[in-house]
LUMRO-123537 format. One record per residue (C-alpha): residue number from 1; x, y, z; residue in one letter. Coordinates in steps of 0.5 Angstrom, whole numbers. Example, Ala and Ser with C-alpha at 12.3 -4.5 7.8 and 13.67 -1.06 7.14 Angstrom:
BEGIN
{1; {25; -9; 16}; A}
{2; {27; -2; 14}; S}
//
This chain:
BEGIN
{1; {24; -36; -10}; F}
{2; {25; -39; -17}; V}
{3; {20; -35; -21}; H}
{4; {22; -29; -24}; V}
{5; {18; -24; -24}; P}
{6; {15; -25; -17}; Y}
{7; {14; -19; -13}; N}
{8; {10; -14; -10}; C}
{9; {11; -8; -14}; Y}
{10; {9; -1; -13}; P}
{11; {4; 2; -18}; T}
{12; {2; 10; -19}; A}
{13; {-2; 9; -13}; D}
{14; {-1; 3; -9}; G}
{15; {2; -4; -10}; H}
{16; {1; -10; -15}; L}
{17; {3; -17; -14}; I}
{18; {6; -20; -20}; V}
{19; {7; -28; -20}; A}
{20; {10; -31; -27}; C}
{21; {10; -38; -25}; L}
{22; {12; -41; -32}; G}
{23; {14; -38; -38}; D}
{24; {7; -38; -41}; A}
{25; {5; -33; -36}; I}
{26; {11; -29; -37}; Y}
{27; {9; -29; -45}; E}
{28; {2; -26; -43}; R}
{29; {6; -21; -38}; L}
{30; {10; -18; -44}; L}
{31; {3; -17; -48}; T}
{32; {2; -11; -43}; V}
{33; {8; -8; -41}; L}
{34; {12; -3; -46}; D}
{35; {19; -6; -44}; A}
{36; {23; -8; -50}; P}
{37; {29; -11; -45}; E}
{38; {24; -16; -42}; L}
{39; {23; -19; -49}; H}
{40; {30; -21; -50}; E}
{41; {30; -28; -53}; P}
{42; {34; -31; -47}; P}
{43; {29; -28; -42}; L}
{44; {23; -32; -45}; R}
{45; {26; -38; -41}; R}
{46; {26; -38; -33}; Q}
{47; {33; -40; -32}; P}
{48; {35; -33; -35}; A}
{49; {30; -29; -32}; R}
{50; {32; -32; -25}; L}
{51; {40; -30; -27}; A}
{52; {37; -23; -29}; D}
{53; {32; -22; -23}; K}
{54; {35; -16; -20}; V}
{55; {35; -12; -27}; R}
{56; {28; -15; -29}; I}
{57; {25; -13; -22}; D}
{58; {28; -6; -23}; A}
{59; {25; -6; -30}; V}
{60; {18; -8; -27}; M}
{61; {18; -3; -22}; T}
{62; {19; 3; -27}; R}
{63; {14; 0; -32}; E}
{64; {8; -1; -27}; L}
{65; {9; 6; -23}; Q}
{66; {7; 9; -30}; R}
{67; {0; 7; -29}; A}
{68; {-5; 6; -23}; P}
{69; {-6; 0; -20}; T}
{70; {-14; -1; -23}; A}
{71; {-11; 0; -30}; D}
{72; {-6; -6; -29}; W}
//
């Protein structure tokens, strides 16, 4: 996949699919996640997110596990 984040992530009680199919959707995602490391300026563009996919997936997993699926 060339879109990051784009994965099925665990939540506190299940799973949630996140598919950021562009920079505008990524910006919207940032409004609901309390993860300052995802706000780094280079990550605002898809090429940087693709290059940092492993770290972004780890942060997404950590953050989404903090609440149940219905809350997200």
